[in-house]
C-alpha positions in Angstrom: 35.3 39.1 80.8 35.9 42.7 79.5 34.1 43.8 76.4 35.6 47.3 76.2 38.0 49.6 77.9 36.3 52.0 80.3 37.0 55.4 78.9 35.1 58.7 78.9 34.8 60.4 75.5 33.3 63.4 73.8 33.8 63.4 70.0 35.0 60.6 67.7 38.2 61.5 65.8 39.0 58.1 64.2 37.3 54.8 64.2 39.0 51.8 62.7 38.6 48.1 63.4 39.3 47.5 67.1 40.1 51.0 68.2 38.5 54.4 68.3 40.6 57.6 68.9 38.6 60.4 70.4 38.8 64.2 70.1 39.3 64.3 73.8 42.4 62.1 73.4 40.8 59.0 74.9 41.3 55.6 73.3 38.3 53.3 73.0 39.0 49.5 72.6 36.4 47.1 71.3 36.0 43.5 72.4 39.1 43.3 74.7 40.6 39.8 74.8 43.6 37.9 76.2 45.9 39.3 73.4 45.2 42.8 74.5 46.8 42.1 77.9 50.2 41.8 76.2 50.1 45.2 74.7 51.0 48.6 76.1 49.4 51.9 75.1 51.0 55.4 74.9 49.5 58.8 74.2 51.3 61.4 72.1 50.1 65.0 71.6 51.3 67.5 68.9 50.8 71.2 69.3 48.9 72.5 66.3 50.8 75.8 66.0 54.3 75.0 67.2 54.5 71.3 66.3 55.8 70.6 69.8 55.4 66.9 70.7 54.7 65.4 74.2 54.4 61.7 75.0 52.9 60.0 78.0 55.5 59.2 80.7 54.3 55.7 81.5 52.5 53.3 79.1 49.0 52.0 79.8 48.2 48.3 80.2 45.0 46.3 80.2 44.6 43.5 82.7 42.5 40.7 81.2 41.0 38.1 83.6 39.1 34.9 82.7 35.5 34.9 83.9 34.7 32.5 86.7 31.0 32.3 86.2 28.4 35.0 85.5 29.3 38.6 86.4 26.6 41.3 86.5 27.2 44.4 84.3 29.0 47.3 85.9 29.0 50.7 84.2 32.5 52.2 84.2 31.7 55.7 83.2 29.9 58.5 85.0 26.2 57.4 85.3 24.6 60.9 85.3 26.2 63.3 82.8 25.1 66.5 81.1 26.8 67.5 77.9 26.8 71.0 76.3 27.3 71.2 72.6 27.0 74.0 70.0 24.3 73.6 67.5 25.7 72.1 64.3 28.5 70.2 66.1 28.7 66.4 66.7 28.5 64.7 70.0 29.0 61.1 71.2 27.4 59.7 74.3 29.4 56.9 75.9 28.0 53.9 77.7 30.7 51.5 78.8 30.0 48.4 80.9 31.8 45.2 81.9 30.3 41.9 82.7 29.9 38.3 81.7 28.1 37.2 79.5 29.0 40.3 77.5 26.4 42.9 78.2 24.0 44.2 75.5 23.2 47.9 75.0 20.1 49.7 74.0 19.5 53.5 73.7 16.3 55.3 74.6 15.2 58.9 74.7 12.9 60.5 77.3 9.7 61.8 75.7 6.8 63.0 77.9 7.1 60.6 80.8 8.0 57.7 78.4 11.3 56.2 77.1 11.3 55.6 73.4 13.9 53.7 71.5 16.3 56.0 69.7 15.7 56.1 66.0 18.9 55.5 64.1 19.1 57.5 60.9 21.2 59.9 58.9 22.3 62.0 61.9 21.9 59.5 64.7 24.0 56.4 64.7 25.4 53.7 67.0 29.1 53.6 66.3 29.6 50.5 68.4 28.1 48.9 71.5 27.6 51.7 73.9 28.5 54.6 71.6 25.6 56.8 70.5 26.6 59.6 68.0 24.4 62.5 67.1 25.7 64.5 64.2 25.0 68.2 63.5 23.1 68.7 66.7 19.9 70.6 66.5 17.8 72.3 69.2 15.2 69.5 68.9 17.9 67.0 70.0 17.8 68.5 73.5 16.8 66.1 76.2 17.6 63.0 78.2 19.0 59.9 76.7 19.2 56.5 78.5 21.6 53.6 77.9 20.0 50.3 78.9 22.7 47.6 79.8 21.8 44.0 80.7 22.9 40.4 80.6 21.6 37.2 82.0 23.7 37.1 85.2 21.0 37.3 87.7 17.3 37.5 88.4 17.3 40.8 90.3 16.0 44.0 88.7 17.9 47.2 89.5 17.3 50.7 88.3 19.4 53.8 88.9 17.7 57.0 87.9 19.1 60.5 87.4 15.5 61.9 87.5 12.1 60.8 88.7 11.2 57.2 87.5 9.3 57.2 84.2 6.2 55.3 83.4 7.1 51.6 83.8 5.3 50.5 80.6 7.8 52.6 78.6 10.7 50.3 79.5 11.3 46.9 77.9 11.5 44.9 81.2 13.4 41.6 81.3 12.9 40.1 84.7 15.4 37.2 84.3 18.2 39.6 83.7 20.3 42.2 85.4 20.3 45.7 84.0 21.8 49.1 84.6 20.8 52.5 83.4 22.9 55.4 82.3 21.4 58.8 81.8 23.0 61.5 79.5 21.5 64.9 78.8 22.2 66.9 75.6 22.0 70.7 75.9 22.4 72.3 72.4 23.8 75.8 72.4 23.4 78.6 70.0 24.9 82.2 70.4 22.8 84.5 72.5 21.4 87.8 71.3 19.2 90.5 72.8 17.0 93.3 71.5 15.0 95.9 73.4 11.8 97.5 72.1 11.3 100.4 71.9 14.9 101.6 71.6 13.9 105.1 72.5 10.8 106.4 74.1 9.6 109.7 75.5 7.2 109.5 78.4 5.6 112.2 80.5 6.2 112.3 84.2 3.6 110.4 86.1 2.8 108.1 83.2 4.0 104.5 82.6 7.0 103.3 80.5 7.3 99.7 79.2 10.4 98.1 77.7 10.4 94.6 76.2 13.5 92.4 75.9 13.5 89.9 73.1 16.2 87.3 73.8 17.6 84.9 71.2 19.8 81.9 71.2 19.8 78.8 73.4 19.7 78.2 76.3 18.6 81.5 77.9 19.2 80.9 81.6 18.8 84.5 82.9 17.4 87.9 81.9 18.4 90.9 84.0 17.6 94.6 83.7 19.9 97.5 84.4 19.3 101.3 84.6 22.3 103.6 84.0 24.7 100.7 84.7 23.0 99.5 88.0 20.7 96.6 88.5 17.0 97.5 88.5 15.5 97.0 92.0 12.0 95.7 92.0 9.5 97.7 94.0 6.0 99.2 93.7 7.1 101.2 90.6 9.6 98.9 88.9 8.1 95.6 87.9 9.9 92.8 85.9 7.7 90.4 84.0 8.7 87.2 82.1 7.2 85.4 79.1 7.6 87.8 77.5 10.4 89.6 79.3 9.3 93.1 80.2 10.2 96.0 82.4 7.4 98.3 83.6 8.1 101.7 85.2 5.0 103.1 86.8 4.4 106.7 87.9 7.4 107.9 86.1 9.6 110.3 88.0 12.2 112.8 86.8 15.1 110.6 88.0 13.9 107.6 86.0 15.3 108.9 82.7 18.4 107.4 81.3 19.7 104.2 79.6 18.1 100.9 80.2 19.9 97.6 79.5 18.7 94.0 79.1 21.3 91.3 79.8 20.7 87.8 78.5 23.1 85.1 79.8 23.8 81.5 80.4 26.8 79.6 81.8 28.8 80.1 78.6 27.6 83.3 76.8 26.1 86.7 77.4 24.4 89.4 75.2 22.9 92.8 76.0 20.8 95.5 74.4 20.3 99.1 75.3 17.3 101.5 75.1 16.8 105.2 76.2 14.0 106.6 78.3 13.6 110.4 77.9 11.2 112.6 79.9 8.2 114.1 78.2 6.1 116.9 79.8 6.5 117.5 83.5 4.5 120.1 85.5 6.6 122.9 87.1 7.7 122.2 90.6 9.3 124.6 93.0 12.5 123.3 94.5 13.6 126.4 96.4 12.0 129.7 97.3 12.8 132.7 99.4 11.7 133.2 103.0 10.2 136.2 104.6 12.8 138.8 105.5 12.9 142.0 107.7 15.5 144.5 106.5 16.4 148.2 107.0 15.6 150.7 104.3 18.5 151.5 102.0 20.4 148.2 101.2 19.6 146.2 98.1 17.6 143.0 98.5 17.7 139.9 96.4 15.1 137.1 96.3 15.6 133.7 94.5 13.3 130.9 93.3 14.4 127.5 91.8 12.0 125.3 89.8 12.0 122.3 87.5 9.8 121.1 84.7 9.7 120.0 81.1 9.6 122.1 79.0 11.6 124.5 81.3 9.3 126.7 83.3 8.9 130.4 82.8 9.2 132.7 85.9 7.0 135.8 86.6 7.6 138.0 89.6 4.8 140.0 91.2 4.6 142.6 93.9 1.3 142.6 95.9 -0.3 140.7 93.0 1.0 142.9 90.3 4.0 142.5 88.1 7.2 144.1 89.5 7.7 147.6 88.2 9.7 148.0 85.0 12.3 150.5 86.1 16.0 150.6 86.9 15.4 149.9 90.6 14.1 146.4 89.8 16.2 143.7 88.1 15.2 140.1 87.4 17.5 137.5 85.9 17.1 133.8 85.0 19.8 131.2 85.4 19.8 128.1 83.1 16.0 128.3 82.9 15.7 126.6 86.3 16.1 129.5 88.7 15.4 133.2 88.8 16.1 136.1 91.1 14.8 139.6 91.6 16.6 142.4 93.3 15.7 145.9 94.3 18.3 148.6 94.8 18.2 151.6 97.3 15.0 150.3 99.0 13.4 153.2 100.8 10.0 151.9 101.4 
């Protein structure tokens, strides 16, 4: 009644005759028969570095039963699976079913609302009934694969979908049979990378700055922007665009200068790139100025102004519209090119 042992597998390590040993440690048994019921199976692992050996505590057994009439196929592995694999690696998609008469298997691949038979070739092969192997996975191998299992046990048609049903004409229907469907999805992976252009730009205050992030690798699940180590918050001035990935900073303000980062990530990998935004010309702006004062004649008086701008602003003090007198009673001083003060000593008038 049983054609093969229901085991989940990832990569084929050894195939020979009746058995296949998998990279995951699973054992795959072809054409299970009465003689297999008298055998016991044990698993032994060897540490690659230390050589330490561990064996399974209890042996495994297979129970073989004689069929008592037709039995509809029953898939014994997970029906909807997604497998991630690095580009260049190999992957094996399992499709294991039990039934009587022994079920037959066919593999299809989803292509634009249709299911097309998988073409067996140099990289794609069927190792045994239910085992589809794709060697040296490429990005174009990405997609959904379907295993079609059927026998002549009944007249009912059953379909189990992991996605929306595809166009019916794409499937080889056999109405005098019972069939099951297993979906597997291959997601090839390549290392992620990120690059920001331009890497350095100088923009005048009030103008617009644009950074473009160029992600690489596959899959790119998320692109995020940061400024000076903090996430960029979208608002009227900060706009994040996709396809291509861009960050636009409108009406540039003085506090917008700094380091901008683009983070590219998926569930398994992350990459980032950095660019610098420097301020160009900025009109002078007074930040602090003195207030009107009433004082008695005699004491010294000091007045202060603070301004910002790029290049740093120059300060000129005037008295009643004319430059302050150039004599020892008047003294003006600048502090770090952003502030200035003027003082008058022994004020008598």
